[in-house]
C-alpha positions in Angstrom: 0.0 -0.1 -0.2 1.7 3.5 -1.0 2.6 5.9 1.8 -0.1 8.3 2.3 1.3 12.0 4.1 -1.3 14.5 4.9 -0.1 18.5 6.5 -3.2 19.1 8.7 -3.6 22.8 10.2 -5.6 22.4 13.7 -6.2 24.5 16.7 -4.1 23.2 19.4 -3.8 24.4 23.1 -0.2 25.0 24.0 0.6 22.0 26.2 -0.2 20.1 23.2 1.6 22.1 20.4 4.7 21.9 22.8 4.7 18.4 23.4 3.6 16.8 20.2 6.9 16.2 17.6 6.6 17.8 13.9 5.5 14.9 12.5 3.9 12.0 13.4 4.6 8.8 11.7 2.2 6.1 12.5 2.7 2.4 11.4 -0.3 -0.2 10.5 1.5 -2.9 12.5 1.4 -0.9 15.8 -2.4 -0.7 15.4 -3.7 -2.1 11.8 -7.1 -1.3 12.4 -6.8 2.3 13.0 -4.5 2.9 10.5 -6.9 1.7 7.8 -9.4 3.7 8.8 -7.4 6.7 9.1 -6.3 5.7 5.3 -9.6 5.2 4.2 -10.6 8.8 5.5 -7.5 10.4 4.0 -8.7 8.9 0.5 -12.5 10.2 1.2 -11.1 13.6 1.9 -9.1 13.3 -1.5 -12.6 12.2 -3.0 -14.6 15.0 -1.6 -11.7 17.7 -2.9 -11.9 16.6 -6.8 -15.5 16.9 -6.7 -18.3 19.6 -6.5 -20.8 17.5 -4.7 -23.5 19.1 -2.1 -22.6 19.2 1.0 -18.7 18.5 0.4 -17.2 21.8 2.0 -19.0 20.5 5.4 -16.9 16.7 4.9 -13.7 18.3 4.0 -14.2 20.7 7.0 -15.4 18.1 9.5 -12.7 15.0 8.7 -9.7 16.5 9.5 -10.8 17.1 12.9 -11.3 13.4 13.2 -8.5 12.2 11.1 -6.4 14.3 13.6 -8.3 12.7 16.9 -7.3 9.6 15.5 -4.0 9.9 14.7 -3.0 11.4 18.3 -5.0 8.7 19.5 -2.7 6.0 17.7 0.6 8.0 18.7 -0.4 8.6 22.6 -0.7 4.6 22.6 1.9 3.2 20.7 4.8 6.1 20.5 7.1 6.0 23.5 7.8 9.6 22.9 4.3 10.1 24.0 4.7 9.1 27.9 6.4 12.5 28.9 5.2 16.1 29.2 1.8 16.7 29.1 0.2 14.3 26.8 2.1 11.7 28.8 0.5 13.5 32.7 -3.0 12.5 30.4 -2.2 8.7 30.2 -1.5 8.5 33.8 -4.8 7.0 35.3 -4.3 9.6 38.6 -2.6 12.8 37.0 -4.9 12.4 34.0 -8.1 11.9 36.1 -7.2 15.4 38.0 -6.2 17.3 34.8 -9.8 16.1 33.2 -11.2 17.4 36.3 -9.7 21.0 36.1 -10.9 21.0 32.6 -14.1 20.1 33.3 -14.7 22.3 36.2 -12.4 25.3 35.6 -14.0 27.7 37.8 -14.4 25.3 40.6 -12.5 26.4 43.7 -9.9 23.8 43.2 -6.8 23.2 46.0 -4.1 20.6 46.0 -6.2 19.0 48.8 -9.4 19.0 46.9 -7.8 17.5 43.9 -6.1 14.7 45.9 -9.0 13.7 47.7 -11.0 13.6 44.2 -8.2 11.1 42.9 -7.8 9.7 45.7 -4.2 10.3 46.6 -2.4 11.5 50.2 -2.2 15.8 49.1 1.5 15.3 49.0 2.1 12.5 46.8 -0.3 14.6 44.8 1.4 17.4 44.6 4.9 16.0 43.7 3.6 13.4 41.2 1.6 15.9 39.3 4.5 18.4 39.1 6.6 15.6 38.3 4.8 14.3 35.4 3.1 18.1 34.1 6.1 20.2 34.6 4.4 22.4 37.0 2.4 22.6 40.1 -1.0 21.6 40.1 -2.4 25.0 41.1 -0.1 27.0 38.7 -1.7 24.4 36.0 -5.3 25.4 37.4 -4.1 29.1 36.6 -2.6 28.8 33.5 -5.3 26.9 32.1 -8.1 29.3 33.2 -6.3 31.8 31.6 -6.0 29.9 28.5 -10.0 29.9 28.5 -10.6 33.1 29.3 -8.2 34.9 26.7 -10.4 32.4 24.4 -13.2 34.3 25.7 -11.7 37.7 25.8 -11.4 37.0 21.7 -14.2 34.6 20.5 -17.0 35.8 22.7 -16.5 39.3 23.7 -16.6 38.7 27.2 -16.2 41.2 30.0 -13.8 41.1 33.1 -16.7 40.5 35.4 -18.2 37.7 33.6 -14.3 36.2 33.3 -14.0 36.7 37.1 -17.3 34.7 38.0 -16.8 32.1 35.7 -13.8 31.0 36.9 -13.7 31.7 40.5 -12.2 34.7 41.4 -14.0 37.0 44.3 -13.3 40.3 42.1 -12.4 41.8 38.7 -9.1 42.7 40.1 -8.2 39.3 41.6 -8.6 37.9 38.2 -7.2 41.1 36.2 -4.2 40.2 38.0 -4.0 36.5 37.7 -4.4 37.2 33.8 -1.8 39.7 33.4 0.9 37.4 35.5 -0.1 34.2 32.7 -0.7 36.1 30.0 2.0 39.0 30.2 -0.7 41.4 29.7 -4.1 43.0 31.2 -7.0 41.8 29.5 -8.1 44.7 28.2 -4.9 45.3 26.1 -5.0 41.3 25.6 -8.3 41.3 23.8 -6.6 43.8 21.2 -3.5 42.1 20.7 -4.6 38.2 21.0 -4.1 36.8 17.6 -6.6 35.1 15.6 -7.8 31.7 15.6 -5.7 31.2 12.4 -2.8 32.3 13.7 -2.6 30.3 17.1 -2.9 26.9 14.8 -0.3 24.2 14.8 0.7 22.3 11.7 0.9 18.6 12.0 2.4 16.7 9.2 0.8 13.0 9.6 2.9 10.0 7.5 1.0 6.9 7.2 3.7 4.5 6.3 3.2 0.8 4.7 6.7 -0.1 5.6 8.5 -0.3 9.6 10.8 2.3 8.6 10.4 5.9 10.0 9.9 8.0 6.5 9.3 11.9 6.0 
């Protein structure tokens, strides 16, 4: 089967962009069923791009998202390089659960103790393991994730500082604004004017599907 290569531009949050290799090389021997499905998706995209059929633009727009998710899943499950950094932390059954809780309820009044209780782990063991796997303390990650979401809301929703302070559990607009400036580097008002559009925050992934066992590309 010939090699298929796709270069796809997708919007990725900073931790994902930092941990991903520039090229994902997936081999059929690692996960034959999934890679066969990915190759079929690529062919479908090519067929849709060649024709002008009703709904073709919607298909071409949506399929790359599905393709990237499948490619990332295959890489996470089979490549040793995916077992370190932020993506590696997601694979850890305990710390991965903590990250999911933070992402699911970013406005909750999280503390090291409350996160450790949810896992469950001792507070000291959780704090040490989170920092070791993620690369920063749990509460620093909570704040950074909130500010990532806040920056997106400022740009895409036109949210006010008061709305964001309430959404992410800050007692005052001033407390939120201080946290935002500390993480982002500028106050919310200035950031609203200078944050790049979504197209400027994307990462480009070149994904190679090889029929051989040697890495190519």
